C-alpha positions in Angstrom: 15.0 25.4 186.3 13.7 27.4 183.4 13.8 31.2 183.5 11.3 33.1 181.2 12.5 36.5 180.2 9.4 38.9 179.6 10.0 41.1 176.8 12.4 38.9 174.9 11.5 36.6 172.1 13.3 33.9 170.3 14.5 34.6 166.8 11.9 32.3 165.4 9.1 34.1 167.2 10.4 37.5 166.0 10.4 36.3 162.5 6.9 34.9 162.8 5.5 38.1 164.2 7.4 40.1 161.6 5.9 38.0 158.8 2.4 38.3 160.3 2.5 42.0 160.8 4.0 42.9 157.5 0.5 43.4 155.7 -0.6 45.8 158.4 2.6 47.8 158.3 2.2 47.9 154.5 -1.3 49.1 154.9 -0.1 51.8 157.4 2.6 53.0 154.9 1.2 52.8 151.3 -2.2 54.6 151.8 -0.2 57.7 152.9 1.9 57.5 149.9 -1.1 57.0 147.7 -2.7 60.1 149.4 0.3 62.3 148.7 0.5 61.2 145.1 -3.3 61.6 144.5 -3.1 65.1 146.1 -0.2 66.0 143.8 -2.2 64.8 140.8 -5.2 66.6 141.8 -3.3 69.9 142.3 -1.7 69.6 138.9 -5.1 68.8 137.3 -6.6 71.8 139.1 -3.9 74.2 138.2 -4.1 73.0 134.5 -7.8 73.5 134.6 -7.5 77.0 135.9 -4.9 78.0 133.3 -7.1 76.5 130.6 -10.2 78.2 131.9 -8.4 81.4 132.2 -6.9 81.1 128.7 -10.4 80.2 127.3 -12.1 83.0 129.1 -9.4 85.5 127.9 -9.9 84.3 124.4 -13.6 84.4 124.6 -13.5 87.8 126.2 -11.3 89.1 123.5 -13.5 87.6 120.8 -16.9 88.4 122.3 -16.7 91.5 124.6 -16.2 94.3 122.2 -16.0 98.1 122.7 -18.8 100.0 120.7 -17.7 102.0 117.8 -18.5 105.6 116.7 -21.1 105.0 114.1 -20.5 107.8 111.7 -17.1 106.5 110.8 -16.6 103.2 112.5 -13.7 104.4 114.6 -13.1 102.8 117.9 -13.8 105.1 120.8 -10.3 105.0 122.1 -9.1 106.8 119.0 -9.8 110.4 118.4 -11.9 110.8 115.3 -11.3 114.3 113.8 -13.1 116.9 116.0 -14.9 114.2 117.9 -14.1 113.8 121.6 -12.3 110.5 122.3 -13.5 107.9 124.8 -17.0 109.6 124.7 -20.2 107.9 123.9 -24.0 109.1 123.8 -27.1 107.1 124.2 -30.7 107.4 124.1 -32.4 105.6 127.1 -36.1 105.0 127.0 -38.7 103.2 129.1 -41.8 102.2 127.2 -45.4 102.0 128.7 -47.7 98.9 128.5 -47.7 97.6 125.0 -44.5 99.3 124.1 -46.3 101.9 122.1 -45.0 105.1 123.5 -41.8 106.1 125.3 -43.0 106.8 128.9 -39.5 107.9 129.9 -36.9 109.5 127.6 -33.2 110.2 128.7 -30.1 111.2 126.8 -26.9 110.0 128.5 -23.2 110.9 127.8 -20.4 108.5 129.1 -17.1 110.1 129.4 -15.1 107.0 129.6 -11.7 108.4 130.2 -12.9 110.7 133.2 -15.3 108.1 134.5 -18.3 110.4 134.5 -21.9 110.0 133.3 -24.4 112.6 132.5 -28.0 112.0 132.1 -30.4 114.6 130.8 -34.2 113.8 130.9 -36.5 115.1 128.1 -40.1 115.5 129.4 -42.5 113.3 127.4 -44.8 116.3 126.6 -42.1 118.3 125.0 -43.4 120.2 121.9 -41.4 119.3 118.8 -41.3 120.4 115.2 -43.3 117.7 113.4 -46.1 117.6 110.8 -48.7 115.4 112.8 -51.3 116.8 115.1 -49.9 115.5 118.5 -46.7 117.3 118.5 -45.3 115.6 121.6 -41.9 113.9 121.7 -43.4 110.8 123.2 -45.5 110.3 120.0 -42.5 110.1 117.8 -41.8 106.5 118.9 -45.4 105.6 118.4 -45.5 106.9 114.9 -42.1 106.3 113.5 -40.3 103.9 116.0 -36.9 104.4 117.4 -35.7 106.1 114.1 -38.4 108.7 114.5 -37.5 109.3 118.1 -33.7 109.5 117.3 -34.5 112.1 114.6 -36.6 114.2 116.8 -33.9 114.3 119.5 -31.2 115.0 116.9 -33.2 118.2 115.9 -33.7 119.2 119.5 -30.0 118.8 120.6 -28.1 119.5 117.5 -26.2 116.3 117.2 -26.6 112.6 116.2 -26.8 110.4 119.2 -24.6 107.1 118.9 -26.8 104.4 120.4 -30.2 103.6 121.8 -31.6 101.4 124.2 -35.5 100.9 124.6 -36.2 99.0 127.9 -39.6 97.5 128.8 -41.0 97.3 132.2 -40.1 93.6 132.7 -36.4 94.5 132.4 -36.7 97.2 135.0 -38.3 94.9 137.5 -36.0 91.9 136.9 -32.8 94.2 137.3 -34.1 95.6 140.6 -34.8 92.0 142.0 -31.5 90.7 140.6 -29.6 93.2 142.8 -31.6 92.5 145.8 -34.0 95.5 145.8 -33.1 99.1 146.3 -33.2 101.2 149.4 -35.1 104.4 148.6 -37.0 107.2 150.4 -40.5 107.4 148.7 -41.2 111.2 148.9 -44.9 111.0 149.5 -47.9 108.5 149.7 -48.8 107.2 146.2 -52.0 105.7 145.1 -53.3 105.5 141.5 -55.4 103.0 139.5 -55.7 102.5 135.7 -57.7 99.4 134.8 -56.9 100.0 131.0 -53.2 99.3 131.9 -53.9 96.8 134.7 -51.9 99.2 136.8 -52.2 99.8 140.6 -49.7 102.0 142.4 -49.9 101.8 146.3 -46.8 103.0 148.1 -46.4 104.6 151.5 -44.0 107.5 152.0 -40.7 106.8 153.8 -37.4 105.0 153.4 -37.9 101.3 152.4 -36.4 98.6 150.2 -38.3 98.4 147.0 -38.5 95.2 145.0 -39.0 95.2 141.3 -42.7 95.6 141.4 -42.8 98.4 143.8 -39.8 100.2 142.1 -41.9 100.1 138.9 -44.8 101.7 140.8 -42.5 104.5 141.9 -41.1 105.4 138.5 -44.6 105.4 136.8 -46.3 107.6 139.3 -47.0 111.1 138.1 -49.8 112.5 140.2 -47.5 115.1 141.9 -48.3 118.8 142.2 -45.4 119.3 139.7 -46.7 116.5 137.4 -44.1 115.1 135.0 -41.2 117.3 136.2 -41.3 115.9 139.8 -41.7 112.4 138.4 -38.5 112.9 136.3 -36.7 114.0 139.4 -37.8 111.0 141.3 -36.8 108.7 138.5 -33.3 110.2 138.4 -32.8 109.9 142.0 -33.9 106.2 141.9 -31.4 105.5 139.0 -28.6 106.7 141.1 -29.7 104.5 144.0 -30.0 101.6 141.7 -26.5 102.2 140.4 -25.1 102.4 143.8 -26.8 99.2 144.7 -25.5 97.4 141.6 -21.9 98.4 142.7 -22.0 96.5 145.9 -19.5 93.7 146.0 -22.1 90.8 145.7 -23.7 92.4 142.7 -20.5 93.1 140.7 -20.3 89.4 140.3 -23.6 89.4 138.6 -22.6 91.6 135.7 -23.2 88.7 133.1 -26.6 88.1 134.6 -27.5 91.7 134.4 -26.4 92.0 130.8 -28.5 89.0 130.0 -31.6 90.6 131.4 -31.0 93.7 129.4 -30.4 91.7 126.3 -33.7 89.8 126.7 -35.9 92.7 127.5 -34.3 95.6 125.5 -34.4 96.8 121.9 -30.9 98.2 121.3 -28.2 98.5 118.6 -25.6 97.5 121.1 -24.5 93.9 121.1 -24.3 91.8 124.3 -20.6 92.0 124.1 -21.0 95.8 124.0 -23.1 95.7 127.0 -20.6 93.6 128.8 -17.8 96.0 127.9 -19.7 98.9 129.0 -20.7 97.2 132.2 -17.2 96.3 133.1 -16.1 100.0 132.8 -19.1 101.4 134.4 -18.2 99.5 137.6 -15.4 102.1 138.2 -17.9 105.0 138.0 -18.8 106.5 141.4 -22.3 107.3 142.1 -21.3 110.9 142.9 -20.0 111.2 139.4 -23.4 110.6 137.7 -25.0 114.0 137.0 -28.7 114.1 136.3 -30.7 117.1 135.0 -33.8 117.9 133.0 -34.2 120.1 129.8 -35.4 123.5 131.1 -38.8 124.7 130.0 -42.1 125.7 131.0 -45.8 124.5 130.4 -48.2 126.0 127.9 -51.0 124.8 125.5 -51.3 124.5 121.8 -54.4 123.5 120.0 -56.1 122.7 123.3 -53.5 120.3 124.6 -50.9 120.9 127.3 -47.2 120.9 126.2 -43.7 121.4 127.7 -42.1 124.3 126.0 -38.2 124.2 126.0 -36.1 127.3 126.6 -33.7 127.2 123.7 -30.8 129.1 125.1 -30.8 127.2 128.4 -31.1 123.9 126.5 -28.1 124.9 124.4 -26.1 125.5 127.6 -26.9 122.0 128.9 -26.1 120.3 125.5 -22.7 121.9 125.1 -21.7 121.3 128.9 -23.0 117.8 129.5 -23.9 116.0 126.2 -22.1 117.4 123.1 -19.7 114.7 121.8 -17.8 117.2 119.6 -15.0 119.3 120.5 -16.6 122.4 118.9 -19.7 124.0 120.5 -23.1 123.6 118.9 -24.8 126.8 117.8 -28.3 127.9 118.7 -29.3 127.8 115.0 -28.5 124.0 114.9 -31.2 123.3 117.5 -34.7 123.0 116.2 -36.5 123.9 119.3 -40.1 125.2 118.8 -42.1 127.3 121.2 -45.1 129.7 121.3 -44.4 133.3 120.9 -46.9 136.2 120.4 -49.5 133.6 119.4 -47.2 131.8 116.8 -45.1 128.7 116.8 -41.4 129.6 116.2 -38.3 127.6 115.9 -34.8 128.5 117.1 -33.5 127.7 113.7 -35.2 130.8 112.2 -36.9 128.5 109.7 -40.6 127.9 109.1 -42.3 125.4 111.3 -43.9 122.3 109.9 -47.6 122.2 109.2 -48.8 125.2 111.3 -52.2 125.1 109.9 -54.5 128.2 109.9 -57.4 126.3 111.2 -55.4 125.4 114.3 -55.7 128.9 115.5 -52.0 129.8 114.6 -50.7 131.1 111.4 -47.4 130.1 110.1 -44.8 132.8 110.7 -42.5 133.4 107.9 -40.1 135.6 109.7 -40.1 134.3 113.2 -38.6 136.1 116.1 -35.8 134.0 117.8 -37.2 132.0 120.6 -34.7 133.5 123.2 -35.7 137.1 122.4 -37.4 139.2 125.2 -41.1 139.2 125.3 -42.8 142.3 123.8 -44.0 145.0 125.9 -47.7 145.5 126.5 -50.5 143.1 127.6 -50.9 140.5 125.0 -54.1 138.6 124.7 -54.2 135.1 125.9 -53.8 133.7 122.4 -50.8 135.7 122.0 -49.0 134.9 125.3 -45.8 133.0 125.2 -47.1 130.7 127.8 -50.9 130.4 127.3 -53.1 129.8 130.3 -54.3 126.5 129.2 -57.6 127.7 127.7 -58.3 126.0 124.3 -57.5 128.3 121.4 -60.6 129.2 119.3 -60.6 128.2 115.7 -59.8 130.9 113.2 -56.8 133.0 112.8 -56.2 135.5 115.6 -55.4 139.0 114.6 -52.1 140.1 116.0 -52.1 143.1 118.2 -50.3 146.3 117.2 -47.8 145.8 119.8 -46.6 142.5 118.4 -43.0 142.7 117.1 -43.8 140.8 114.0 -46.8 141.3 111.8 -47.5 138.6 109.3 -48.3 140.1 105.8 -51.8 139.3 104.6 -51.8 136.9 101.8 -54.5 136.6 99.1 -56.9 133.7 99.4 -55.0 130.7 98.2 -56.3 128.5 95.3 -57.6 125.1 96.4 -54.4 123.5 95.2 -52.4 125.7 97.5 -54.3 124.9 100.4 -52.4 123.0 103.1 -53.3 119.4 103.2 -55.3 118.4 106.2 -53.5 116.2 108.6 -55.5 113.0 109.6 -56.2 112.7 113.3 -53.9 110.4 115.2 -55.1 106.9 115.9 -56.2 106.0 119.5 -52.8 104.5 120.1 -51.0 107.9 119.9 -52.8 109.5 122.8 -50.3 111.7 124.8 
C-alpha cells in the first residue's frame, strides 16, 4: 500500500523545481535592482545637469545682462556720481509713424530704481520749439535731424540731458501686445478713421474689451477727439499702464526674454539687449500704481498759419523738477528754452533771442523779450498780439505793436542786403506736421 502525501515532494523533485525556477526568480529580482540603479544614475545626471545649467546661466547672466551706465561719466547707476541722483535713469521713448519718418508719440520717462517708481511725461507732437526751420514742431526734429536732433530739442525744453533713447516702430508695439495675450481696456468712444496714404483703417467700438496687437495700434493712433492730441495722449498713457499690468501677470513674467527680443528686433536704441534684460528684470517689481503719467502743460495757438501747442514754462519747470530731474539740484527757469507767443512776438524762457524769427513771417525778432511767465498786459490786444492767437493766419508784414504792449521794439534802419536774414527753404513733403 502506497501513501501519497500531497504538498510534500522528494528531495530530487525539489532540486529539479528549484533549478527550473531559478531563471524566473532571477528575472523577478534583477530588473528591480536595475531599475533602482538606473533611477539613481538618472537622478545624479539630472542634478548635475541642473547645477551645470544654473552655473552656466549665472555666468552668462553675469557676462551678458548689464546695468546701463550714466553716459556723462560712465559711472554705474548704483554709485552716486557727484550731484547726480543714484539709481536713477532717464529715457526718451518714441513711437514712429508709417515709414519711421516722424515721431508720432514722444514720452520722457524717469526710472527711480531704488524706490521702484516710474514717471512718464508726454510731450505733445505739435509743441513749438526754438529751431531755425519753418515747421517749428517737435515731431519734425526727428524727421530732419534724427534721434540726435530730437534729443537736443528735448534737452533744450527740459534743461537736462536725457540718458537713453528708444524709438519703437508699430510692429514692435503690436508684437508685444500679442505676446502678452492681449490687453483688456475700456475704449472711451467709438473710433473710425481712414487714411489710404498710410494704409490705415481704425474701427473700434466703445466699451471694455480685450485688444490684440492690431486693435491696440488703432487705439493709440486715433486722434479725432474733441480735445485732439491731448485726449489721445491721455488714452495712450492709460493703455501703457494696462499693458504694464498685463505683462506683470505670472505667465507673462516668464516671457521676459521673448519681450526683450521683440524690442531688440523692432527698436532703435542705445541700450544693449543685456541692458534691456537688466531693466526688465527690475521693472517686474514696479507696481502699476507706482507709474505716474502726465503731459507737459500748455495751450494751443497759431504761428505762421499753423497750429501749435504752446508750453507754459513755469508749470513745465515744476513737472521737470518733481518728476524727471536726474540731478539733486533743481533746474532753473532760465535753463529751459521754452518758446511761446506773447504780444505778437515769439519769446523764450531763457531771455535770449529766438532763432530765425523772420520779419516776413509776420513776427519781428524781439531783442529784449518779456519772460514767458509774466502776466499778460492790460488792454485788448489785436488778434496778432494775443498770447494765444485765435487760429487766423497771420498776414504778411510786420505788425505794429500797440501802445499798450509792454515791450516796444526799437525801429531799425533798413538793413543792407548782406545783413538780411537768409531765407529758410520750405520743408520737404516728408516733414508735414
